[in-house]
C-alpha positions in Angstrom: -116.8 49.5 -175.6 -114.3 47.7 -173.7 -116.0 48.7 -170.3 -119.3 47.6 -171.7 -118.1 44.2 -172.4 -116.5 43.7 -169.1 -119.7 44.3 -167.7 -121.4 42.0 -169.6 -118.6 39.2 -168.9 -119.3 39.8 -165.1 -123.0 39.9 -165.4 -123.0 36.4 -167.0 -120.5 34.9 -164.4 -122.9 36.3 -161.6 -125.9 34.9 -163.2 -124.1 31.4 -164.0 -122.8 30.9 -160.2 -126.5 31.8 -158.9 -128.0 29.1 -161.5 -125.7 26.5 -160.2 -126.2 27.2 -156.6 -130.3 27.0 -156.9 -129.9 23.5 -158.7 -130.8 20.8 -155.8 -128.6 17.8 -155.3 -130.0 14.8 -154.5 -128.5 12.4 -151.6 -127.5 8.8 -152.6 -129.2 5.8 -151.6 -127.9 4.3 -148.3 -127.5 0.8 -147.3 -131.0 -0.9 -146.5 -132.9 1.7 -148.4 -134.5 1.8 -151.7 -133.8 4.5 -154.0 -136.9 5.9 -155.6 -136.6 5.4 -159.3 -136.9 9.1 -161.3 -140.6 9.1 -163.1 -140.8 10.2 -166.5 -143.9 11.4 -168.2 -146.8 8.7 -168.3 -144.8 6.2 -166.0 -145.7 4.8 -162.6 -143.2 3.4 -159.6 -144.0 -0.3 -159.4 -143.1 -2.7 -156.3 -142.7 -6.2 -155.8 -141.8 -7.6 -152.3 -140.6 -11.3 -152.1 -140.7 -13.0 -148.9 -141.2 -16.4 -147.4 -144.4 -17.5 -145.2 -142.9 -16.0 -142.3 -142.6 -12.6 -143.5 -138.7 -13.0 -144.0 -137.5 -11.0 -147.3 -135.6 -13.3 -149.7 -132.6 -10.8 -150.2 -130.7 -12.5 -152.7 -131.1 -14.9 -155.9 -134.3 -13.9 -156.8 -135.3 -11.8 -160.3 -138.4 -10.1 -160.7 -139.4 -10.0 -164.5 -142.3 -7.9 -165.4 -144.3 -9.2 -168.3 -146.7 -7.8 -171.0 -148.3 -10.3 -173.3 -145.9 -13.3 -172.7 -143.0 -10.8 -173.2 -140.6 -9.3 -170.8 -141.3 -5.5 -170.8 -138.6 -5.0 -168.0 -136.7 -6.8 -165.2 -135.3 -6.0 -161.9 -133.1 -7.9 -159.1 -134.3 -8.0 -155.5 -132.4 -5.5 -152.8 -131.6 -6.0 -149.4 -134.8 -5.5 -148.4 -136.1 -8.2 -150.8 -137.8 -5.7 -152.9 -137.7 -5.0 -156.6 -138.4 -1.3 -157.6 -139.0 0.0 -161.1 -140.1 3.1 -163.1 -142.4 1.7 -166.4 -145.2 3.2 -168.6 -148.4 3.0 -166.5 -149.8 0.0 -167.9 -151.0 -3.9 -166.9 -147.7 -6.1 -165.9 -147.8 -9.4 -165.1 -145.0 -10.4 -162.4 -142.9 -13.7 -163.0 -140.0 -14.6 -160.7 -136.3 -16.2 -161.7 -134.0 -17.7 -159.6 -130.2 -17.5 -160.1 -129.6 -20.9 -158.1 -130.5 -23.7 -160.6 -129.9 -26.1 -158.2 -132.9 -25.3 -156.2 -136.6 -25.5 -157.1 -138.8 -22.9 -155.6 -142.5 -22.5 -155.5 -145.1 -19.3 -155.5 -148.5 -18.8 -156.2 -148.7 -17.5 -159.8 -152.5 -16.7 -159.4 -153.1 -12.7 -159.2 -149.6 -11.3 -159.4 -150.9 -8.5 -161.9 -150.0 -5.0 -161.8 -152.0 -2.1 -162.7 -151.7 1.7 -163.0 -154.0 1.4 -159.8 -152.4 -1.4 -158.0 -148.5 -0.6 -157.8 -147.6 -3.0 -155.3 -147.6 -6.6 -154.4 -145.9 -9.3 -152.5 -145.4 -12.5 -153.6 -144.8 -15.7 -151.1 -142.0 -18.1 -152.1 -141.0 -21.1 -150.6 -138.5 -24.3 -151.5 -140.1 -27.1 -153.3 -139.8 -30.6 -151.4 -137.4 -32.7 -152.8 -138.6 -35.6 -155.0 -136.1 -37.8 -153.7 -138.1 -39.9 -150.8 -136.8 -42.1 -148.2 -138.7 -45.3 -146.7 -140.3 -45.4 -143.7 -140.8 -48.3 -141.4 -143.6 -47.4 -139.0 -144.6 -50.2 -136.5 -148.0 -49.7 -135.5 -149.0 -50.0 -131.9 -152.8 -51.0 -133.0 -151.8 -54.1 -134.9 -148.3 -54.7 -134.5 -147.5 -54.7 -137.6 -144.8 -52.5 -139.9 -146.3 -50.0 -142.4 -144.0 -48.8 -145.1 -144.3 -45.0 -145.9 -142.5 -42.4 -147.9 -140.8 -39.7 -146.4 -139.5 -36.4 -147.7 -136.5 -34.1 -146.7 -137.0 -30.4 -145.3 -134.7 -27.8 -143.7 -135.1 -24.8 -142.2 -137.2 -22.1 -143.5 -140.0 -22.8 -145.8 -141.1 -25.8 -147.9 -143.9 -26.2 -150.3 -145.2 -29.9 -149.9 -148.0 -32.0 -151.3 -150.3 -33.8 -149.2 -152.3 -36.9 -149.2 -155.4 -36.4 -147.3 -155.8 -40.3 -146.5 -152.9 -40.7 -144.6 -150.1 -39.2 -142.5 -147.5 -37.2 -144.5 -144.0 -37.8 -143.0 -140.8 -35.4 -143.6 -137.6 -35.9 -142.4 -135.5 -33.1 -140.7 -131.8 -33.3 -140.1 -130.7 -30.5 -137.5 -127.4 -28.8 -138.2 -127.1 -27.1 -134.5 -128.7 -27.7 -131.4 -131.7 -25.4 -130.5 -135.4 -25.5 -129.8 -136.9 -25.6 -133.2 -141.0 -25.1 -134.2 -142.8 -27.1 -137.0 -145.6 -25.6 -138.6 -147.8 -25.2 -141.4 -149.4 -22.2 -143.3 -153.0 -24.0 -143.3 -154.7 -23.9 -139.8 -156.7 -27.0 -140.9 -153.0 -29.3 -141.0 -152.1 -30.5 -138.1 -148.3 -31.3 -137.7 -146.5 -33.5 -135.2 -143.1 -35.1 -134.1 -142.9 -38.8 -134.3 -139.7 -39.8 -133.2 -137.0 -41.2 -135.6 -136.8 -43.2 -138.7 -135.7 -46.6 -137.3 -138.8 -46.0 -134.7 -141.7 -44.1 -136.0 -144.1 -43.5 -133.4 -147.8 -43.5 -133.5 -148.4 -40.4 -131.4 -147.1 -37.1 -131.0 -144.1 -36.5 -128.8 -143.4 -33.2 -129.2 -144.8 -30.3 -127.3 -147.9 -28.9 -129.1 -148.4 -24.6 -129.6 -151.2 -22.9 -131.3 -149.0 -22.8 -134.4 -148.0 -26.5 -134.4 -145.4 -27.9 -132.3 -141.8 -27.8 -130.7 -138.8 -30.2 -130.2 -135.8 -29.8 -128.4 -132.7 -30.7 -130.2 -130.1 -31.6 -127.5 -126.3 -31.0 -128.7 -125.6 -34.6 -128.3 -128.1 -35.4 -131.2 -125.6 -33.4 -133.6 -123.2 -35.5 -135.2 -119.6 -35.0 -133.5 -117.9 -37.9 -135.3 -119.0 -41.3 -136.5 -122.4 -41.3 -134.2 -124.5 -39.4 -136.8 -127.3 -36.6 -136.7 -130.4 -37.4 -135.3 -133.4 -37.4 -137.7 -136.5 -35.9 -136.9 -139.8 -37.4 -138.3 -142.3 -34.5 -138.9 -145.7 -35.6 -139.7 -148.6 -33.8 -141.2 -152.2 -34.7 -141.2 -154.3 -33.0 -144.0 -157.9 -31.8 -143.9 -160.0 -33.8 -146.2 -159.6 -31.8 -149.9 -156.5 -30.4 -148.7 -153.5 -31.3 -151.2 -150.5 -29.1 -150.4 -149.4 -26.5 -147.9 -146.2 -24.9 -146.8 -144.4 -26.7 -144.0 -142.6 -24.2 -141.7 -139.2 -25.0 -139.9 -137.8 -22.5 -137.4 -134.9 -22.4 -134.8 -136.8 -20.2 -132.0 -134.2 -20.8 -129.4 -131.2 -21.7 -128.1 -131.3 -25.2 -126.0 -132.1 -25.1 -122.5 -130.1 -27.8 -120.5 -132.7 -29.9 -118.2 -132.6 -32.4 -115.4 -132.8 -35.1 -118.4 -129.3 -34.1 -119.8 -127.7 -34.7 -116.1 -125.3 -37.6 -115.6 -126.8 -40.7 -114.0 -124.9 -41.8 -111.0 -124.2 -45.7 -111.0 -124.5 -47.0 -107.6 -121.6 -48.8 -105.9 -122.4 -52.1 -103.8 -121.3 -52.0 -100.2 -121.7 -56.0 -100.4 -119.9 -58.2 -103.1 -122.5 -60.1 -104.7 -121.6 -64.0 -104.5 -123.4 -67.1 -106.2 -126.2 -67.8 -103.6 -128.0 -71.5 -103.7 -131.4 -71.4 -102.0 -131.5 -74.2 -98.8 -134.8 -75.0 -99.6 -138.4 -74.7 -98.4 -141.7 -73.2 -99.2 -141.3 -69.4 -99.8 -144.1 -67.0 -97.9 -144.0 -63.4 -99.1 -144.9 -60.5 -97.1 -148.2 -59.1 -96.8 -147.6 -55.6 -97.9 -151.4 -54.9 -97.3 -151.2 -56.0 -93.6 -152.2 -52.7 -91.6 -149.9 -53.7 -88.8 -146.4 -53.1 -89.8 -145.0 -54.4 -86.8 -145.7 -57.9 -87.8 -142.8 -57.7 -90.3 -140.0 -56.1 -88.2 -136.7 -57.0 -89.9 -133.7 -57.6 -87.7 -130.0 -57.9 -88.3 -128.8 -61.0 -87.0 -124.7 -62.1 -86.3 -124.8 -64.0 -89.4 -125.0 -61.0 -91.5 -128.3 -61.8 -92.9 -131.6 -60.1 -92.1 -134.2 -62.2 -90.1 -137.9 -61.8 -89.6 -139.0 -60.7 -86.1 -135.7 -61.6 -84.3 -132.1 -61.9 -84.8 -132.6 -65.5 -85.0 -136.0 -65.4 -87.0 -136.5 -66.5 -90.5 -134.0 -65.4 -92.8 -135.7 -62.8 -95.3 -135.2 -63.1 -99.1 -135.6 -60.6 -102.2 -137.4 -62.2 -105.1 -135.3 -60.9 -108.2 -135.7 -63.3 -110.8 -138.6 -65.4 -110.3 -142.8 -64.9 -110.3 -143.8 -63.0 -107.1 -147.0 -60.9 -106.2 -145.9 -58.9 -109.1 -143.5 -59.2 -111.8 -140.0 -59.8 -110.4 -137.3 -57.0 -110.5 -135.3 -59.0 -113.7 -138.5 -59.1 -115.6 -139.0 -55.3 -115.0 -135.7 -54.1 -115.8 -134.7 -56.8 -118.7 -138.4 -56.6 -120.5 -140.7 -59.5 -121.8 -143.3 -58.5 -119.1 -146.2 -56.1 -119.2 -143.8 -53.3 -117.9 -141.8 -54.0 -121.4 -138.3 -53.6 -119.9 -137.5 -50.4 -117.7 -134.5 -49.3 -115.6 -134.9 -48.8 -111.9 -133.8 -45.1 -111.3 -134.3 -42.2 -109.0 -134.3 -38.4 -108.9 -133.2 -36.9 -105.9 -134.3 -33.2 -104.6 -133.8 -31.1 -101.8 -136.0 -29.8 -99.5 -136.7 -26.8 -101.6 -137.6 -28.9 -104.5 -134.2 -28.0 -106.1 -132.7 -31.0 -108.3 -129.8 -32.9 -106.6 -128.6 -35.9 -108.2 -129.9 -39.0 -110.3 -129.2 -42.4 -109.4 -129.4 -45.8 -111.3 -129.3 -49.0 -109.8 -129.8 -51.1 -112.8 -126.4 -52.6 -113.1 -126.2 -53.1 -109.7 -129.3 -55.2 -109.6 -128.1 -57.2 -112.9 -125.2 -58.6 -110.8 -127.6 -59.4 -108.3 -129.3 -61.5 -111.1 -126.4 -63.2 -112.2 -125.6 -64.6 -108.5 -128.9 -65.2 -107.2 -130.1 -69.2 -107.2 -131.3 -69.2 -110.8 -134.0 -71.9 -109.8 -136.0 -69.8 -107.3 -134.8 -66.6 -108.3 -134.1 -65.3 -104.5 -130.7 -63.7 -103.2 -130.5 -63.0 -99.3 -131.8 -59.5 -97.9 -129.1 -56.9 -97.6 -128.3 -53.3 -97.1 -128.0 -52.8 -100.9 -131.1 -54.5 -102.1 -132.9 -52.7 -99.2 -131.7 -49.2 -100.3 -132.1 -50.0 -104.1 -135.5 -51.3 -103.9 -136.5 -48.3 -101.5 -134.9 -45.6 -103.9 -135.8 -47.1 -107.3 -139.2 -48.4 -106.6 -140.2 -45.9 -103.9 -142.9 -44.1 -106.1 -145.0 -47.6 -106.3 -146.4 -47.6 -103.0 -146.6 -43.7 -103.1 -150.2 -42.5 -103.8 -148.9 -39.1 -104.8 -146.2 -40.7 -107.1 -147.4 -40.7 -110.7 -145.8 -44.4 -110.8 -148.4 -45.5 -107.8 -149.0 -49.3 -108.5 -149.8 -50.6 -105.2 -153.2 -49.3 -104.5 -154.0 -49.5 -100.6 -151.2 -51.0 -99.8 -149.4 -50.3 -96.1 -146.7 -47.7 -97.1 -144.3 -49.1 -94.4 -144.5 -52.1 -95.9 -144.9 -51.3 -99.7 -140.8 -51.8 -100.5 -141.2 -55.3 -99.3 -143.3 -56.4 -102.2 -141.0 -59.2 -102.8 -139.6 -60.0 -99.6 -140.2 -63.5 -98.5 -139.3 -66.1 -96.2 -139.5 -69.5 -95.2 -142.0 -70.5 -92.4 
């Protein structure tokens, strides 16, 4: 009898070990993966993905609610992939979102968010709602010369749902937190996005680089606050098509800022001749005819008195009209404004024979010292090496027909720099 009991116990032990060995062990879900829920009879696996307009997932702060008849049947927090997966009895569920951050308002299209036994997956596209606090912009119209008031709303990197007025431009303000290249676009292809300057000067025309998606703007490091200077604010405008009432404005940082020639510092040219107050001795001024085919008629010669003369060392002294009317507007008017040029520095970019950038020179401040010392009634100062160099370099494109600054149509290129040079016969 004892022998039979021992045999039975041994048989049970062997069978028990075999049963344990045949049970399948399921691996635990790893990071970045979503473990499939265990399905009971009559259940379906329902999957909801929450992304922004670019397809990037919302990975935290979003709760997916599965509703039936206005009552919550179940809920699930999105995982690190922006996905909520739930095993539920097969049926129809309406999806709603809930957010843990109560300080941020979100917007999503609540139409067509229904799951069924046959449709078990859907994607919800989520965007932040634009702030209700508006800033006032005073945009100067280049057409009327009058200031127009507009409202502007703050946006940030990411996707922001904005309401639009089709009858006028809609303005938004973007304050970058780091330098880089930024792209601004809208989810509606019929919405035209542009960059229109800064709040203190809203431009009429788009100043950004247009792309197929929208517009890009480079934000330099010096545009980000480093103390009391303040961070630059970009004005973004959206022109809506007729009938369009809203869109999602997408702000993306698409790359690092790449330093350009415009970031290189300007070299202020030092004068070799110290300007001193000058009084014009009198006489009627005659200007060089820069259209004269024979440039030898205006040969300049430096005399023993240190002045440049016309033709010979004792010929008429040559002057430069810096501050009064001449065949073109004076250099003072060009630099300081109030004329058709509207105020512009006198500068030049230098390149080597391989078209590689070398330096940038600015002649504005040096010329300003000559303005202070010229004859204030006549506006002239004796021609010298400093003035020759600065005019030839800073204004050189004016008589070069290959330059975008070309304005002296048909002049003799050898005489173009003498446009403001005059003498007394």
